N, C-alpha and C positions, 0 to 999 in steps of 0.2 A: 925109387922111393920119393924123390923130389917131385916127379910128375904126379904121383898119387896124392901127395900132400897138397899141391897146387889145385888139382882137380877137386879135392875135398873142400877147399876154401871157396871155390867157385860155386859148388853145389850148395854150401851152407849160406852163402850170400844171396843166392837166388831163392831160398825158401821164403814162403809168404810171411812167416812170423819174424823174419830178420829185419830189424830197423837200421837203415843206413842213413837216415835223415829224419827230421821232423816231417810229419805228414798232416795235411789239413784236407778233410773231406767236406765238400760242399753239399747242400741239400739237393742240388740238381744232379748229383752223382759224380761231379768232377773231383779229381784228386790232385793236390798240389804238394810238392816236396821241396824242402829247403831248410832254413833255420828260422824258427819263430823268434821274432825280435821283441814284440810287445803287443799288447791289446789294452784297450781302455773301456770296454763295455759297448762301444759303438763300432769299432773297427779293429782288425787284426793286421799286423804287418809281418809279412813273410819275406825273407831274403833268399834269393836263388842265385847261384853262380852264373846262370845263363841270362836271366832277365832283370837282375837287381832286386830292389825292394818292390813288393806288391802289396797294396792295401786292399783288404777284404772286409766287406760289411759283416759285422759280428753276427747278426741275425741270420746270415746266409751260411754260417758254419754249422755243419752237422756233427762233426767230431774232429778231434785233434789227437795226435800221438807224438810225444817228444822222445828223443833219444839223449837229451841233455836236460839238466835241471832247469826248471822254470819256477819263478816266484809269483805266487798269487796273492793279491791283496783283496780281502773279502769285505763284504758290507758290514760285518760286525766288528771290524777293526783288526782282525787277525791276519797274519801273513803266514802262509804255508808254502813249502818248497819241496821239489822232488820231480821225478819223471811223471808226466801227465798223460792220461788217457781218458776218453769219454765213453760213457755208456748211456744212451738216451739223453736225458736232461741232466745227468749227473757227471761230475768231473772227479776222477780218482787221482790222487796225488800220492806217489810212492817214493818215500825218502829211504836212502840206504840205511838198513838196520833199524828202521822204525815202522810202526803200524801204518798201513795205508789210511788216508783220509779221503772221504767222499763228500763233496759239497755240490749244491745245485749250481748249474751253469749261470743262472740269473743272479747269484750272489757274488759273482766275480766282478769287482770294480776295476781291477787292472791286472795285467799279466806281463811279466818281464823276464827276459833272458838274464843269464848271470852277468853279462857285460852291462846291460841296461840297469840291472839292480845295483851294480857297483857305482854307476853314474848317479843313480837316484840317492843312494846312501851318502855319497859325497856331497850332494846338493843340500842335504839336511843340515849338516854342520861343517860347512867349508871354512877354511881360513880366509882372511881378507884378501890375500894375494893369490887365491885359487879361483878357477872358473872364469877368468877373464878371457874374452874372445873378441877378435876384431883385427884391425890393421892400421898401419900408418903409411902414407905415401909421400914421396919427395920428388920434386921436379926442379930442374935447373936449366936455364938457357942463357948463353953468353954469345955476344958478337963483338968483333973487333975489325978495324979497317975503315971502310966507308961508313960504317955505323959502329957505335960503341954502347952496348946496352947490357944490363944485368937483370935477369928475372929469376926469382926464387918462389916456389910454391910448396906449401905443406898441407897435408890433410890428415885427420885422425878420427877414428870411430872405434870405440871400445865399449863393451857391455859385459856385465857380470850378472848372470841370472841364477837364482836359487829357487827352491820350492816356495819361499816366502816373499822374496823381494827381487828387485832388479836395479842395478846402478848403471847409468849410461854416461859416458864421457865423449865429447865431440869437439872438434876444432877445425878451422880452416884459416889459412893465411896466405897472402900473396904480397910480394914486394918487387917493384920494378923501378929501375933507374936508367936514365938516358943521358949520355955525355957526348953525343955525336957532334954537337955544335961547339964543344969546348966548355960549355957551362953545364954542370951537372944538375939535373932536376929529377925529383921523384915523380913518377907517373902513376904509381899505385903503392899503397901501403895500408893494407886492411888486415886486421886480425879479429877472428870471431871464435868463440868457444863457450862451453858451458858444461854443467853436470846436472843430472836429474836422478832422484831416488824415488822408486816406487815401492810401496808396501801393500801386499795383498790383504784385504779384509775377508774376502771370500773367493770362490773360484772365478767370479766375474768382476768384482769390484775391488778397487784399490785407491789408496791416497798417494799423492806425490808432492814433492818439493823440488824446486829447481833454482839454479843461479846461473845467469848468463852475463858474459862480458863481451864488449865490442869496442874496437878502436878503428877509426877511419880518418886518416890524415887529410885526405882530399875533400872530406865533408866537414873539416874542422872539428870532428868529434874526437875529443881526447879520450873519453871513456864513457861507455854506457854500462851501468850495472842494473840488472833486473833480478829481483828476488820474488819468487812466486810459489804458488801451490794450489792444490785443489783435489778434485776427485776424478777418477778414470774408470773406464769400462772396457774389459777385454771383449771386443766385438767378435773377433775371429781368433781362434787358437788352434791352428792346424799344423800339420807336419811341415808344410812349405810356406804358409802364410800366417802372420800374426798382425792383427790390426787393433789398435787401441784408440779410443775416443776420450778426450780430456777436456775439462773445463774448470776454471777457477779465477783467481785474481793475482795481481802483483803490484809491486812498487818499482817505478822506473826512475832512476837518477841519471841525468845526462849532463856531462861536463864538456862544454865547447871552448875552443881557443878563439882568439880574435875578439871582436866586439859583441858577439852574440851571447846573451845571458845564459847561465846554467839554469836547469829546471828539473823539478821533480813532479811526477805524475802518478796517480793511481789508475790502474788499468784492469779491465776484464781480460781474460784470455781463454780461448777455446781453439781446439784443433785436433789433429790426429797424427799418429805415428804408425808406420808400416814397415814390416820386415818381410821380404819375399825371397825365397830360394828359387832363382830362375832355373838353375840346373845344378847338378852335382859339383860344378866348377865355378858357378857364378851366383852372386847374391846381391840384392838391392835393399838399401835402407833409405827411407824417406820420411819427412815430417813437414807439416804445414800448420802454422799458428797465426791467428788474428788477434790483435790487441787493441780493442776500442778504448779510447782515452776517456776516463771519467772526470778528470780534472779540467781538461780542455775538450769539452764535448764537441763531437764532429771530427776530431782528429783521430788518427789510428796508425798502427804499424802492421805490416804483413811480413812474415818470415817463412821462406821455403828453402829447405835443405835436403839434399839427396846425395847418395853415393852408390856407385856400382863397382864391385870388385870381381875380377875374373882371374882365376888362378893360372899361373904358368907352371909352377912346381908346387910342392907341398907347402912351402913357406913364402915363395915369391909370387906376386901377382901384378896385375895392372889395374889401377884404381882411378876412377873419375869421380871428382867431388864438385858439386855445384851448390852455391849458396846465393840466394836472391832475396835481398831485404829491401822493403819499401817503407819510407817514412813520409807521411802526408804533410808534415810541417818542418822541413829542414831549415837551416839558417838561410837568410836571403841570399840569392845568387847561386845556390847549390841545387843539384838535381835531386829528385825524390827517390830514384831507384838506383841501387848498386848491385851489380851481378859479379860474383866471384866464381871462377871456374879453374880448377886445378886438375892435372892429370900426371901420372908418372908411375914408377915402380912402387909396389906396395909390399911391405913386410908384414906377414900374418903373425899376430900375437895370440898366444893361447893354443887351442887345439888345432893342429895342422890338418889340412884337407887330406882325405884318404885317396 
């Protein structure tokens, strides 16, 4: 009896009409099976256990058939959900206990799996402490004996992205002290950090405001406070790459110790920010900004910041943070360029890597 039942199951599973996974048929006749993750009217993402995620051009799709519920956002603003099949240029959506709905394929603005829909809904009305993603790294080096030194390095990169806005928090710090000769002296003491808020006006355009702080003991910079804002453009919004172009203005207040006078300046600012998913285990974030001085024409600042995180486990990774800041008019006797490089173990905050 058991053998007969097992044989029956095999026969049923092998029947042409039996769906064991979502299926995507291409116009060239190829068939792909897996789980449909999402589509945006330009491409469709299918996840397979053997090859991972595959991105398919939407126009190359001839038909799809799902064995799990999909959510379709239509051009008229409606959202329909259910099992999906296609016939020609029509998509049929069959919800349990409901009448099937047939819509033109061209009217589908986006398509999401249940997991992707849950993420999307969560992004519409999240709490302030939700959706944060990023990491913090810490490095420590100590020597004793023939040399006596202390080095501490910190790095932080966090972001919170919703359907309407994005908040970014970033920081880097390094402190080094040398007591080898018996006289303790500071060889590095730099802290840099800031926050930026972006608000979308449309799919491509957004406004932003930012506040940045910097302390550099070895440049006699007690505190630099920069408050700015402007307009931004989402130049690239892909699965792996997001590139934003930004431009605006700011007020820069610099307080120096010693005999150098404090100063305030109006500045232009323009630059770019980049997020790139190198692989499923590594990601890169980078930004570059130029600040031409409007109060002291001919003077300027350049800021370049980048960080690379490679995961070791779901929560622990290795992070490298580099921050290079250039000031064309530092106090007399000080160098114009300061490079800060930190590396160490990183703790992932927010969604853990799968």
